[in-house]
N, C-alpha and C positions, 0 to 999 in steps of 0.2 A: 658531718661537716656542715657548718653554717653557711649562709649566703654571704658572699663577699661582694661588696659594691665597688665597682670601678669608678674612678674619678671622672668627672665629665670632661669633654674635650677642652683643652686649654689648661687643665689642672695638672700638676706634677709633670713637667716637661722632660724629666730625666728618665722616667719609666717608659719603656717601649711596650708595644702591644704584644710582641712575642714574649717578653718576660712576664707579662700579666697572664697570658695564656698558660704558660708553663706552670705558673704558680697555682692557677685554678685547677689544673689537671695532674698535679704532682702525686696525689694519693691513688690515682686510677691505675688498675692493673689490667693488662690485656687478657682477653678471653682465651681459654685453652682451646686449641683446635684439635680435633681428633683426626689422625691421619687416615686417608682412605685405604682400604685393603687393596693390596696390589694383586694382580693375577685373577681377580674375580670378574666374571662377565657382568656387564650392565644388565639390569633386569629389563625384559622386553616390555614395551608398552602394551597395556591391555587393549585388545581389539574392541572397537565400538560396535555395539549391536546395531545393525542397520535394519530399518523396517523393510519388509518385503516390497519390492517395486510393484506398483500397480500398473495394470494395462492402461493405455491412453483412455479407453472408453470408461473404465472404472473411475479413473481420476476425473474425468469430465463429469461423470454422474455424481461424484461427491462435490465437486466445485460448483457445478451448474445443474442441479436436479430438475427433473421434469415436474411440472405443476399438475395438481389434481383439478380442483374446481375454483373458479374465481368468484368473489362476491358479486351480486347482481348489479350494484351501482359502480362497478369499476370501469365501465365503458366511458363514462363522462369524466372520470377523475383524471386530473392532470398529474403527470409523473414529474418528480423532481428529486435530485440527490446530489449532494456534494461531499467529497471526501474531506477529512480534516486537513487544513492547510490551504484549501481553495478559498480565496478572498470572496467576500459577498459582492463586490463590484464585478468580479469575473462572472459570478452566477447570474447577476442581473443582466449583464450583456448577453449571456448565453440564452436566457429566457426570452430576451427581445429579439433574438435571431441576428445579433450584430456580428457574430463570427461567420465568415464565409464557410459554407460547407463544401468540403473538398472531395467528397465521395458520398455515395448513397447505396443503401441495401434495402431491398423490398422483400419482406417475408410473407406477403399475402398468400394465403392458400397452402402454406407448407405445414407439415406435421411438426409437433414440438421438437422431435429428434432431428429432422432435417433443418429446421429453423436454427436450432442450437449449433449444429455443425457449421452451417453457413456463417452464423454470427461469429463463431470463434475464428474461422478462416478470414473473414472480413476484417475483424479487429486486428488480427496478426498482420495481414497485408497492409492495412492502413498505417499501423505503427511503423512497420518496416519501410513504407513509402514516405514516412515523415509527415503524414497528415495530422493536423491538430484537431479539427472539427469535422465530424461526419454526421449524416442523418440516417436513422434507421426507421423504416416504415413497418410497423407491426399490425396496423389496423385497429379498428375500435371494437371488433368482436360482434358485429351486428349479426353475422350468420352463425354465431355459436349458440344461439338460442338461450336456454335456461343456464347453461354452464358459464355464461359470461365470457369476457374476452380472455381466452386461454393464452394466446401468444403475448398479449399486452402484459398480463401478470408475470408470465415467465420471463420476458425480456427485462422487465423491471428488476426481477431477482438476479438474473444472470449478469446484468450490467453492474449492479451493486457489488457482486462478488468478483468481478474481473479486475485484475491488478492494473491493467493499462487504462482503465476508465477513471478519470478524475472527477467528472461531474456529468450529469445529463439532466435535460429538462424537456417537457412536452413542447412541441414545435408550435409556431405561430399558425393561425388558421390557414393562411395561404400555402403553408408547407405541410399540411396534414393535421394540424390541431393536436387533439389527444390521441390521434392514431399514429403518431410519429414522435420521435425524440431527436433532439440535437445531443450529440455526445462529444464531450471534450476529452481528448486522449492525452496521455502523459507525453510530455514534450521531450 
């Protein structure tokens, strides 16, 4: 069947659109439909294989692993991270300390495990409390000796992996400098 061209609007005033449609589909035959078998049970959906549920501690170890050794120059390095979608203007304001910090957590002197547990609790409590910007003091690692700043490196990794953290940046000198970070939480 060749293409049929319909007249432009305003041409052939006696032909209606319905007649043109019927003429275009007159050779079309409806598809045969197979009737469904009656009396048969519907097949059961296959069960999805679920992964074994992990302990909270195992899950935490996967999400926020403990750190081994830090590079020696990490004490003076400033931390900075922004998740995709965070505007550069927001990051600039965070680095300048222009967002008011609504809560603070000090991790000085804690082991990595204790610091990680406190950090997770603190972030959950801050998020549930509707806080937008918090400060976390991790220290510069001066007492860590040759190992470098263990908590600083660990906090950097943990915050990057936490789903509620949108961005973070080392604090201004008056608020702890490279020994603390401002953290912008998901709103």
